[in-house]
N, C-alpha and C positions, 0 to 999 in steps of 0.2 A: 754515588749518585744513582738513583733508581729511576731509569728512563721512563719505565711504565707509570710510576706514580706522577712524574712530571708531565707526561703526555696527557694524563687525565685533566690536568689544569692548564693545557694549552701549549705544551712544548711541541715544537714542529722542527722538521729538518732545516727551515730557514734560520732557526736560532741555533741549532746545534752545530752547523757548518761554520758559525762565527767563533766557536771555541778554538783557541790557538792549540796547535798539535802539541807544543811544548809546555803546556800549562801545568802548574804544579799539581800534585796528586791530591794534596789536602785542600780542596776548594768545595764550596757548596753553591749550587745553582738554585736560585729562589726566585720568587715573583713578588713584586710589591703589591700588597693586599690593601693597606690602609696608611695614611699619613696622620699620625697622632700628635702633631706639634713637635715635641722634643724627641719623640720616638717614632720609628716606622714598623709597621707590622708586616712580616714577610711570610711567604707560604712556600714551603719545599717539600721534599719527598718524605720528610719526617714530620710534617705538620706545620703549625704556625709558631712563630717566634718573634720576638721584638729586638731591635737594635737601635742604638742612639742615631738620630738623624744624621749627625756628622759622618758616622761610619757608612751609612747607607748612601750619602751623597758624595763620598769621596771620589767617585768615578764620574760624576757629573749630576745635574739635577735629575730628579726622578718624578714619575707619575704613577698612578695606579695602573697596574697592567704590565709595568716594565719588568724585564728579566735582567737579574743581576748575577754576577759571579763574585762570590765572597772568599777571602782568605779564611780557611776554617779555623785557624788558630785565634783570630782576633775579630772575626765577623766584619772585617773592613771590605768594602766593595772595591774590587780591582778592575772590573769592567762592567759597563752597562751595554747590554747588546743592542744592536740596531734595531729600531722599532719597524714593525711590518706595516702598521696603520696608525694614524694619529688623528684623534677627534679634538678639535679645539675651536674656540670662539674668541671673540674680542672680549677683554675684561669689561666688567661694568663700569659705567661712568664716562667721564670725558677722556680719559687716557686711552690712547690707541696702542694696545699691546695684546698680543695673543695669549690666551690662557688655555692650557692643555686640560681637557676633561678626562680623558682616558686613552690608553694606548693598546696597540695589539689586539683589536676587536675583530672578530669574524662577523658578527651580525649585530645591527643596531635596531632595537624596537623603538620605533617613534609612537609614543603612546598619546592618543587623543580620546576624549570622552564623547559620548553621543548626546550630551546634554547641551546647554548654552555655550560650552566651552569649544564646541566643534567649530573650527575655522580653517577653511582650505589654505588661505594664505599663510597661516602659522605653520601648518604642516609643510607647506612648500619651503619654509624657511629651514626647518629642521631637516628636510629632505636635502637641501643644497649642502648642509654641512656633513651629512652622512654620505652622500655621493662623492664629496671631495676626498674622503678617507680612503675609498676603495672597498670598504665594508659593504655587506649587503644590508640594505635597508628594508625593514618590514613595518608597515603602519599597522598598529594594533588599536582598534576602536573598542573602548571599554564602556562599561555602564550602558549596554544595549537596552536594558530594561528601562531606562529613562527616556527612551525615544519611541514614538508611535510607528515610525517607518525607518528602522536602522539600516535595512537593505539599501535604501536610497543614498544614505550617507556613505555607505561602503562603496557603492557604484561611483559616487562623485570622486571619492578618494582614489579609486582605481584609474580614473581618467587623468590623473596628475602626471602620470608617466607610463609609457608603454611597458607592460609586463610587470608593473609595481605590484608586490604582494601585499594584500590587505586582509587582516583577520578581525572578525567581529566576535565579541564575547562579553560575558559578564564575569569579571575578574573574582568576584565573591564565589562563584561555583568553580571549585578546583577542576571538576571534570573538564569544564570548558577550556581551561589553559592547557589541556593535552594538545590542542592543535598547534602549539608553539614548540612541542617537543622535538620536532624535526631539527630545530636550529639549537637545541640545548643539550646535545649529546656529548659523550666523552671527547675531550680536547678541544671543545668549542667554547669561545668567549662571547658572551652577549652583553649588551648594555641597554639600560632603559634610558630614554630621553623624552621629556615632555615637561609640560607646564605643571605647576602646583595644583593638586586637587584632582588630577585626571585618572587617578587609580594605579600609579605605578607601583606603590608600595604593597597594595592589596594584591597586585599581579605578581610582584616578586615573592610574597608569601605563598601564593597558589602554585608557583614553580617550584617551591621547597627551598627558598633561599634563606630560611631560618625565620625567627621571629622578629620582624621589623616593626617598629612601634608606629602605629597610626592612631589617630584620634577619631572621634565621631565626626560625621559629615554635618556641616553647618546647614541648617534649613535655608538660610538666605541665599546661599550661592552654590549650594551642593558640593562644597569643597571640603575635603577632609584635612584635619590637622595632623601633622606629623612632626616627629622629633629629629629625624635625621638631617644633619646639616653638612655632612661630607660624604664623599664617595668612597666605596670599599668593594672589595671582592667578596663574593659568597659562593661556597661549594654548592653545586646542585646535586641532589640524590641520584639522578641518573648519569652523573658525570659532568664535566665542564664547569664553568664559573659564570657568575652574573655579576656585572658592575652595576651597583645601586647608586643612582645619582639624585641628589636633592633637586627639588623643583626649580626650574629655571624662570626667574621672573623677568629678566632682561636678556634677550639673545641677539646681539648685533653680529653680523657676519664679518669675519676677517677676510683675508685675500682668498677667495674660493672661486676663481673664475671657471675652473674646470667643472666643478660641481654644479654651477648655474647653467653652464653650456649643456651638460648632460641632462639636467632636470628639464630645461626649457629647450630641447632640441627642436620641437615643433615651432616655436616662435622664432629661433635662430634660422631655421630652414625656410620660413615664410620670408623673413626679412632679407634673405640672400636673393630673393626674387624682385626686390624693389629696383625701380629704374635707375636710380642714382645710388653710388656707394655711399654717399654722405646724407642719405635720406633721414630726416628727423622723425618720421613715423607720426606725423601729426596731420598735415593737410596737404602734403606734397603730391604733385602730380605723379601718377605712376606707382604710389606707395602700396606696395603688396600687403602690408599690415592693415592699413585702413580698409582696403577692399575685403580682407579676410574677416575683420570685425563685422563690417557691413553685411556680409553674406552669411554670417553665423559660423564660418569655419573656425574662427578663433574667438574665445571668450574674452570680453573687455576686461573681466576681473582678473584673468590670468596674465594678460598683457600688462596691466597696471602693476601686478605683483612682480612680474619680471623686470619692469623698469625700476621699480622701488629697490628691490634686492640688488640689482645689478649696479645701481648708482651707489648704494650703501657699501658694497664690497669694494667698488673701484676707489671710493674715497678713502676707505680704511687701508686698502692696499698702498695707495700713494702715501698715506700718513706713515705707514709702517716702514716703507722704504726711506722716507725722510728721517724717520727715528734712527734706523740703522746707519744711515749716512752721518748723523750728528754723533752717534756713539762712536763711529770710526774716526771722525775728526777729533773728538775728545780724547780718544785713545791715543791717537798720534801726538796730540798736544801733550799729554801727560808723559809719554815716552820721551819727547823733546826736553821737557822741563827736567825730568829725571836725569837724562844724559848730560844736560848742561850742569846740573848741580854736581854730578860725579867729576865732570872735567875740572870745575872749580876746586873741589876738594883735593884732586891730584896735583893741581898747580900750586897749592899751598905748601 
């Protein structure tokens, strides 16, 4: 096991300390690069290799970015290391279930374009997810050439959270992507997150993630066609890896109260000054939120976004808790039925 090679793709003391002292000598440490249906692509100190999904998941469900310890003789996973960060969302559709996007990320590039796609509320939605993970969020505004005043959009994005890092560039110009190299060094794992057509794949190519297929931009909506439908790890020429994600068409928040509280700390702080603890923040006497909006201290759009996202995550959080409780009840019921059948067989 070459620690130097592993460190280049994100191996850290956090993961190394999880290796048991009495582990077998014939083991392979590797990282999940891509899930290919019946096979999983893994990345280790000797390069990329494939194993059947049954072997890769023998130590638990896996996601792109996971670290696995394999038995070198048969490539069966004997341990999935604890994850340092987890980026997840609610699955698309009516079902309330968390879906992991990627794990063990250091930085999340939230990509938005400077054309008609620019939307502060949508960026806030992505920021809430990113802040929930504990990874560093960086807003990347692409297609700066399609806007008459991109500097104003950058300023608006910077105001979403104190100290938020926002970079402005034209991803087609490789030299402009150099501003992101700070987060793409050896041992760093970065991920691209954003809607379809905002320039994620052009940006990934500019960072040196390989030849990712993109199509021509449609004149009607300025969105590019791309063929990537699954996420995967890509080695970067300067070291580190990049997680390439397909465009997100539907992004509902799972339980992410901490991320929302962090993102909207200004709103939460103002609400704490309300006269009553159960203030509805509508027209109640002594409502600090209403007063802040009327005075211009708080933007009404931002407060509306906070209410919408908070209600969404609260609903999904309750639904997830109810789902887990149903699963526990079903598990207990199955165990009771199996135990009853065993007793009946023994009595015969």
